[in-house]
C-alpha positions as CSV (number, residue, x, y, z in Angstrom):
1,X,42.8,32.0,-166.5
2,X,45.4,34.0,-164.4
3,X,47.7,31.5,-162.7
4,X,48.1,32.0,-159.0
5,X,50.6,34.0,-157.8
6,X,52.9,32.8,-155.0
7,X,55.1,34.8,-152.9
8,X,58.2,32.7,-150.8
9,X,59.8,33.7,-148.0
10,X,63.2,31.9,-147.4
11,X,65.0,30.4,-150.5
12,X,66.9,27.9,-148.5
13,X,67.1,24.2,-149.0
14,X,63.4,23.5,-149.1
15,X,62.7,27.0,-150.7
16,X,65.0,26.2,-153.7
17,X,63.5,22.9,-154.2
18,X,59.9,24.4,-154.3
19,X,60.9,26.8,-156.7
20,X,62.8,24.1,-159.1
21,X,60.0,21.5,-158.8
22,X,57.5,23.7,-159.7
23,X,59.2,25.1,-162.5
24,X,60.6,21.5,-163.8
25,X,56.9,20.0,-163.6
26,X,54.7,23.4,-163.8
27,X,52.4,21.8,-167.1
28,X,51.6,18.8,-164.8
29,X,50.8,20.9,-161.8
30,X,48.6,23.2,-164.1
31,X,46.8,20.3,-165.4
32,X,46.2,19.0,-161.9
33,X,45.1,22.3,-160.0
34,X,43.0,23.2,-163.1
35,X,45.2,27.0,-163.1
36,X,48.8,27.7,-163.5
37,X,51.0,28.4,-160.2
38,X,53.7,30.6,-160.2
39,X,56.2,32.2,-157.8
40,X,56.5,35.5,-158.8
41,X,58.1,37.2,-155.7
42,X,60.8,36.1,-153.1
43,X,62.0,37.5,-150.0
44,X,65.7,36.4,-148.7
45,X,68.3,38.4,-146.8
46,X,70.6,37.1,-149.3
47,X,69.4,38.7,-152.5
48,X,72.5,38.0,-154.7
49,X,72.1,34.5,-153.9
50,X,68.2,34.2,-154.1
51,X,68.3,35.8,-157.7
52,X,70.9,33.5,-158.9
53,X,68.3,30.4,-157.9
54,X,65.2,32.1,-159.6
55,X,66.7,34.2,-162.1
56,X,65.9,37.5,-164.0
57,X,62.0,36.4,-164.2
58,X,60.8,37.0,-160.5
59,X,61.1,39.8,-158.3
60,X,63.9,39.4,-155.3
61,X,63.5,41.8,-152.3
62,X,65.0,41.6,-148.6
63,X,62.1,42.5,-147.0
64,X,59.3,39.8,-146.5
65,X,56.7,42.4,-145.4
66,X,56.9,43.8,-149.0
67,X,55.7,40.4,-150.0
68,X,52.8,40.3,-147.9
69,X,52.2,43.8,-148.9
70,X,52.1,43.0,-152.7
71,X,48.2,42.9,-153.7
72,X,49.1,40.6,-156.6
73,X,50.2,37.9,-154.1
74,X,47.5,35.1,-153.6
75,X,49.5,32.8,-151.4
76,X,52.2,33.1,-149.2
77,X,54.8,30.4,-148.7
78,X,56.8,30.6,-145.3
79,X,60.0,28.7,-145.0
80,X,62.0,30.7,-142.4
81,X,61.4,28.3,-139.4
82,X,61.6,29.2,-135.9
83,X,59.0,31.0,-133.3
84,X,59.8,34.5,-133.7
85,X,59.8,36.7,-136.9
86,X,58.1,33.7,-138.7
87,X,55.0,34.0,-136.3
88,X,54.8,37.8,-136.9
89,X,54.8,37.2,-140.8
90,X,52.4,34.6,-140.9
91,X,49.8,36.4,-138.6
92,X,50.3,39.6,-141.1
93,X,50.2,37.4,-144.2
94,X,46.6,35.9,-142.6
95,X,45.7,39.4,-141.5
96,X,45.9,40.7,-145.3
97,X,44.1,37.8,-146.5
98,X,47.0,35.8,-148.0
99,X,46.6,32.0,-147.8
100,X,49.7,30.6,-146.2
101,X,51.6,27.5,-146.7
102,X,54.7,26.4,-144.2
103,X,56.7,23.9,-143.3
104,X,57.5,25.5,-139.7
105,X,56.3,22.3,-137.2
106,X,57.6,24.2,-134.1
107,X,55.7,27.5,-135.0
108,X,52.1,25.5,-135.7
109,X,52.8,22.8,-132.5
110,X,53.5,26.2,-129.9
111,X,51.5,28.6,-131.8
112,X,49.0,26.9,-134.0
113,X,46.0,27.5,-132.1
114,X,46.2,31.4,-132.6
115,X,47.3,30.9,-136.3
116,X,44.3,28.7,-137.0
117,X,41.9,30.9,-135.2
118,X,43.2,33.8,-137.1
119,X,42.9,31.9,-140.3
120,X,39.3,31.4,-139.8
121,X,38.5,34.6,-138.8
122,X,39.8,35.9,-142.4
123,X,38.3,33.1,-144.5
124,X,42.1,31.8,-145.3
125,X,43.8,28.5,-145.6
126,X,46.8,27.7,-143.8
127,X,48.4,24.3,-145.1
128,X,51.2,22.4,-143.6
129,X,51.8,19.1,-145.1
130,X,55.4,19.8,-145.3
131,X,55.5,20.4,-141.6
132,X,55.2,16.5,-140.8
133,X,57.3,13.9,-142.2
134,X,58.5,15.7,-145.4
135,X,57.4,14.1,-148.5
136,X,55.2,11.7,-146.8
137,X,51.5,12.9,-147.2
138,X,50.8,12.1,-143.7
139,X,48.4,15.4,-142.8
140,X,46.1,14.8,-145.9
141,X,45.9,10.9,-144.9
142,X,44.7,11.8,-141.5
143,X,42.7,14.8,-142.3
144,X,41.0,13.2,-145.3
145,X,42.1,9.7,-146.5
146,X,41.1,8.4,-143.1
147,X,38.4,10.6,-142.1
148,X,35.8,7.9,-141.5
149,X,37.7,6.2,-138.8
150,X,37.7,6.8,-135.2
151,X,41.8,7.1,-134.8
152,X,43.0,5.0,-132.1
153,X,46.9,5.4,-132.2
154,X,49.9,6.6,-134.3
155,X,53.3,5.8,-134.0
156,X,56.0,7.4,-136.1
157,X,59.6,7.6,-136.9
158,X,59.5,11.3,-137.7
159,X,62.8,12.4,-137.3
160,X,65.3,11.2,-139.6
161,X,68.5,12.4,-137.8
162,X,68.0,10.1,-135.1
163,X,66.9,7.3,-137.0
164,X,70.0,7.6,-138.9
165,X,71.9,7.3,-135.7
166,X,70.1,4.6,-134.2
167,X,70.7,2.7,-137.4
168,X,74.3,3.2,-137.4
169,X,74.6,2.1,-133.7
170,X,72.9,-1.1,-134.5
171,X,74.7,-1.6,-137.9
172,X,78.0,-0.8,-136.1
173,X,77.8,-1.4,-132.7
174,X,79.0,2.2,-131.9
175,X,78.2,4.6,-129.0
176,X,75.8,7.4,-129.5
177,X,78.4,10.2,-129.3
178,X,80.6,8.5,-132.2
179,X,77.8,8.1,-134.9
180,X,76.8,12.0,-133.7
181,X,79.8,13.1,-135.1
182,X,79.6,10.8,-138.2
183,X,76.1,12.2,-138.7
184,X,77.3,15.8,-138.5
185,X,80.1,15.0,-140.8
186,X,77.8,13.5,-143.6
187,X,75.3,16.4,-142.9
188,X,72.3,14.3,-141.4
189,X,72.9,16.4,-138.4
190,X,73.2,19.8,-137.7
191,X,76.0,21.5,-135.9
192,X,73.7,22.1,-132.8
193,X,71.4,18.6,-133.3
194,X,69.8,19.6,-129.9
195,X,66.2,19.5,-131.2
196,X,66.8,16.5,-133.0
197,X,68.6,14.2,-130.6
198,X,66.5,15.5,-127.4
199,X,63.1,14.5,-129.3
200,X,62.0,18.1,-129.6
201,X,61.3,18.1,-133.6
202,X,59.7,14.9,-133.2
203,X,57.4,16.2,-130.7
204,X,56.5,19.1,-132.7
205,X,55.3,16.8,-135.2
206,X,53.6,14.3,-132.8
207,X,51.8,17.4,-131.5
208,X,50.3,18.4,-135.1
209,X,49.4,14.9,-135.6
210,X,47.6,14.4,-132.3
211,X,45.4,17.4,-132.9
212,X,44.5,16.3,-136.5
213,X,43.6,12.6,-135.3
214,X,41.8,13.5,-132.2
215,X,40.0,16.7,-132.6
216,X,41.9,18.5,-129.9
217,X,44.0,21.9,-129.8
218,X,47.8,21.5,-130.5
219,X,49.5,21.2,-127.0
220,X,53.0,20.9,-127.2
221,X,53.7,22.0,-124.2
222,X,51.8,18.7,-122.7
223,X,54.1,16.4,-124.5
224,X,56.2,14.1,-122.9
225,X,59.9,14.2,-124.7
226,X,62.7,11.9,-124.1
227,X,65.7,11.7,-126.7
228,X,68.3,9.5,-127.4
229,X,71.6,10.5,-125.8
230,X,71.2,8.2,-123.0
231,X,71.4,5.1,-125.3
232,X,74.0,2.9,-125.5
233,X,75.6,0.2,-128.0
234,X,74.7,-2.1,-125.2
235,X,70.9,-1.4,-125.3
236,X,70.9,-1.7,-129.2
237,X,72.7,-5.0,-128.9
238,X,70.5,-6.5,-126.0
239,X,67.0,-5.5,-127.7
240,X,68.5,-7.1,-130.8
241,X,68.9,-10.5,-128.9
242,X,65.5,-10.1,-127.6
243,X,63.9,-10.0,-131.0
244,X,63.4,-5.8,-130.7
245,X,65.0,-2.7,-132.5
246,X,64.8,0.6,-130.8
247,X,63.4,3.6,-132.4
248,X,62.6,7.2,-131.3
249,X,59.0,7.1,-132.0
250,X,56.3,9.8,-131.6
251,X,53.2,8.5,-130.2
252,X,49.8,9.7,-129.9
253,X,47.6,7.2,-128.6
254,X,43.6,7.6,-127.4
255,X,42.9,6.1,-124.1
256,X,39.8,4.1,-123.2
257,X,37.0,6.2,-122.3
258,X,36.2,5.7,-118.6
259,X,33.1,3.9,-117.6
260,X,29.9,5.7,-117.5
261,X,31.7,9.1,-118.9
262,X,31.3,10.7,-122.1
263,X,33.3,9.8,-125.4
264,X,36.8,11.2,-124.7
265,X,37.0,11.4,-121.3
266,X,39.8,8.8,-121.4
267,X,42.4,11.2,-122.5
268,X,45.0,11.2,-125.2
269,X,48.9,10.1,-124.6
270,X,51.0,12.3,-126.3
271,X,54.8,11.0,-126.1
272,X,58.3,10.8,-127.7
273,X,60.8,8.6,-126.6
274,X,63.4,5.3,-127.6
275,X,60.9,2.4,-127.7
276,X,61.5,-1.0,-128.4
277,X,59.5,-2.4,-131.3
278,X,59.3,-5.9,-132.5
279,X,62.0,-6.7,-135.0
280,X,59.3,-8.3,-137.3
281,X,57.1,-4.9,-137.6
282,X,57.7,-2.8,-140.9
283,X,58.4,0.2,-138.7
284,X,61.3,-1.7,-137.0
285,X,63.1,-2.4,-140.3
286,X,63.0,1.8,-141.6
287,X,66.6,2.6,-141.6
288,X,69.1,5.6,-142.3
289,X,67.3,9.1,-142.3
290,X,63.9,7.6,-143.4
291,X,60.6,8.3,-141.9
292,X,57.4,5.9,-141.4
293,X,54.0,6.3,-139.5
294,X,51.7,4.1,-138.3
295,X,48.1,4.9,-138.1
296,X,45.4,2.6,-136.7
297,X,42.1,3.2,-137.4
298,X,38.9,1.3,-136.0
299,X,37.5,0.6,-139.6
300,X,40.9,0.5,-141.8
301,X,43.0,-1.2,-139.2
302,X,46.8,-0.4,-139.3
303,X,48.3,1.5,-142.3
304,X,51.8,2.5,-142.7
305,X,53.2,5.3,-144.8
306,X,56.9,5.5,-145.6
307,X,59.2,7.9,-147.4
308,X,61.5,10.5,-147.5
309,X,61.2,12.9,-144.3
310,X,63.3,15.8,-145.0
311,X,65.6,16.9,-148.1
312,X,65.0,20.0,-150.4
313,X,62.8,18.4,-153.3
314,X,60.7,15.5,-150.9
315,X,59.8,18.5,-148.8
316,X,59.0,20.5,-151.7
317,X,57.0,18.2,-152.9
318,X,54.7,18.6,-149.8
319,X,54.9,22.5,-150.2
320,X,53.8,22.2,-153.7
321,X,50.7,19.7,-152.7
322,X,49.5,22.4,-150.3
323,X,50.1,25.1,-153.1
324,X,47.4,22.9,-155.3
325,X,44.8,22.1,-152.6
326,X,44.7,25.9,-151.9
327,X,44.4,26.8,-155.8
328,X,41.3,24.5,-156.1
329,X,39.7,26.0,-153.0
330,X,40.8,29.4,-153.8
331,X,37.3,30.3,-154.7
332,X,35.3,28.1,-152.3
333,X,33.3,29.1,-149.6
334,X,35.8,29.2,-146.3
335,X,32.8,27.3,-144.4
336,X,33.2,24.4,-146.4
337,X,36.8,24.1,-146.9
338,X,38.7,21.2,-145.0
339,X,39.3,22.3,-141.7
340,X,42.9,22.9,-140.5
341,X,42.9,20.3,-137.7
342,X,40.3,17.9,-139.6
343,X,37.3,18.9,-137.1
344,X,35.4,21.9,-137.1
345,X,36.8,24.3,-135.2
346,X,33.6,24.5,-132.8
347,X,33.8,20.8,-132.7
348,X,37.3,20.5,-130.7
349,X,37.0,18.7,-127.7
350,X,38.6,19.3,-124.6
351,X,40.1,16.0,-124.2
352,X,43.2,16.0,-121.7
353,X,46.4,14.9,-122.4
354,X,47.3,12.3,-120.0
355,X,50.6,12.6,-117.8
356,X,53.3,10.3,-118.5
357,X,53.1,8.7,-114.8
358,X,49.5,7.3,-115.8
359,X,50.5,5.9,-119.3
360,X,50.1,2.3,-119.5
361,X,53.6,0.3,-121.2
362,X,55.8,-2.5,-120.9
363,X,59.3,-1.9,-120.1
364,X,62.9,-3.0,-120.9
365,X,65.7,-2.5,-118.0
366,X,69.0,-2.7,-118.0
367,X,70.8,-3.2,-114.7
368,X,74.6,-3.2,-113.9
369,X,74.6,-5.4,-111.1
370,X,77.2,-7.1,-108.8
371,X,77.7,-10.7,-109.5
372,X,76.8,-12.3,-106.6
373,X,74.3,-14.3,-104.8
374,X,70.6,-13.3,-104.5
375,X,70.8,-10.0,-106.7
376,X,68.2,-11.2,-109.2
377,X,65.9,-12.3,-106.3
378,X,65.9,-9.0,-104.5
379,X,65.3,-7.1,-107.8
380,X,62.4,-9.5,-108.9
381,X,60.8,-8.7,-105.2
382,X,60.6,-5.3,-105.7
383,X,59.0,-5.8,-109.2
384,X,56.5,-8.6,-107.5
385,X,55.7,-6.0,-104.6
386,X,54.6,-3.6,-107.3
387,X,52.4,-5.8,-109.0
388,X,55.1,-5.5,-112.2
389,X,55.0,-8.6,-114.1
390,X,58.5,-10.1,-116.0
391,X,58.0,-11.2,-119.4
392,X,61.6,-12.4,-119.8
393,X,65.2,-12.2,-118.0
394,X,68.5,-12.0,-119.8
395,X,71.7,-12.3,-117.5
396,X,74.9,-11.8,-119.2
397,X,78.1,-13.8,-117.7
398,X,80.7,-11.6,-116.2
399,X,83.6,-11.3,-118.2
400,X,86.7,-13.0,-117.0
401,X,88.4,-10.8,-113.8
402,X,85.1,-8.9,-113.5
403,X,82.3,-9.2,-110.7
404,X,79.9,-7.2,-112.3
405,X,77.6,-8.1,-115.1
406,X,74.3,-6.8,-117.1
407,X,70.9,-7.7,-115.9
408,X,68.2,-7.5,-118.7
409,X,64.5,-7.4,-117.7
410,X,61.4,-7.3,-119.9
411,X,57.9,-6.5,-118.3
412,X,54.4,-7.0,-119.1
413,X,52.1,-3.9,-119.4
414,X,52.3,-1.6,-116.0
415,X,51.4,2.1,-115.0
416,X,54.6,4.1,-115.6
417,X,54.1,5.7,-112.0
418,X,54.4,2.2,-110.5
419,X,57.5,1.6,-112.4
420,X,59.1,4.8,-111.5
421,X,58.6,3.8,-107.7
422,X,60.0,0.5,-108.5
423,X,62.8,1.7,-110.2
424,X,63.8,4.1,-107.3
425,X,63.9,0.9,-105.0
426,X,66.0,-0.9,-107.4
427,X,68.3,1.9,-107.9
428,X,68.7,2.1,-104.0
429,X,70.2,-1.4,-103.8
430,X,73.9,-1.5,-103.2
431,X,74.3,-4.3,-105.6
432,X,73.1,-2.4,-108.5
433,X,76.3,-0.3,-109.6
434,X,75.0,2.3,-112.4
435,X,71.7,4.0,-113.3
436,X,69.5,2.0,-114.4
437,X,68.3,2.0,-118.1
438,X,64.6,2.3,-118.6
439,X,62.9,2.2,-122.1
440,X,59.5,1.5,-122.9
441,X,58.1,-1.2,-125.2
442,X,55.4,-1.0,-128.1
443,X,53.9,-4.2,-129.6
444,X,52.1,-1.9,-132.5
445,X,49.9,-4.7,-133.2
């Protein structure tokens, strides 16, 4: 049987890894797919560099549209990234009847609804395992492996840059800015790390997982997103003393249905933020640039998926897995393929994304306060008046010669909006000297 012919748009880090792994393991992949898979055409602006990677047996061009227009190409791999030209090329490939494989989480998180609809209309597949958590097959797990389950929640370390930074802050006791410079020097962080450190990259991935888990459209614009830039070494240290570690988590959680209302009426939480996690949890011990995703289903309970979330060959592993899936499905009836978002397109629910003010979590608070009588009483009174219960209090002795100290409070679960109101009152106290640090806490049990 003639091999499936693949066109590759962009041969950077992931593209070159995809070509190399496909070449190296071509016989193993052919045996799994039941048919050969060959990258026969590559588009890249740097033609000379692309040629040095693929050799003489592959056609190399500088125009991506030439790949899409080639009638011999069955599958197009989009590894250009971003929202702009990548979106146009993906839609053009779909319009030309090509299947698409992409690692572009930003594109799908923002424009996925349009792209998946276009693919459905043309009877082609858009596969995106590589868009979330690199080499970890979390999309397949959610879409197929856990298909018998009602997914209750997902919590994931899905950005290696921020996990590396937080791990270094904990191990070395350094502040964020110092560790960021080190991460950039070592290549773990980009020259412009904004998408990573502000939580945007993780939010793109959490958006895709939420859609697959709960059968809702992708809705990145409704995600609550916080990064790690305001964390200090003191917060990492205090969390450790209290039995927690701080991780940047992407969280998608199904809220309980409202009494007397239909299933799905409770809404879906979609949020990314620094989170205190009990040190005994496996996910709290995921260090460095590694990724991990916890999924809780009603039948299976809690499962954990761990591995490299980025890099040339780990991400290539996911890209090639998608190529094999599409090769297996190439002649299948489009109506019987696994849906892009796990649920049939006409069965997606209009379950709302819950506003962060309505989310219920427990909190870690760090207040820099004047070391004088009555300070703790005033703060606990504000919390009590807001019906916020205290779980633990840690008060540090003032350093010699100082008249101020850190006050650490852990709370029980409360509504976010109620906590925000209480924080505003505490911040207004003359004895609270610096902006209050407020972090959410998840037990993940």
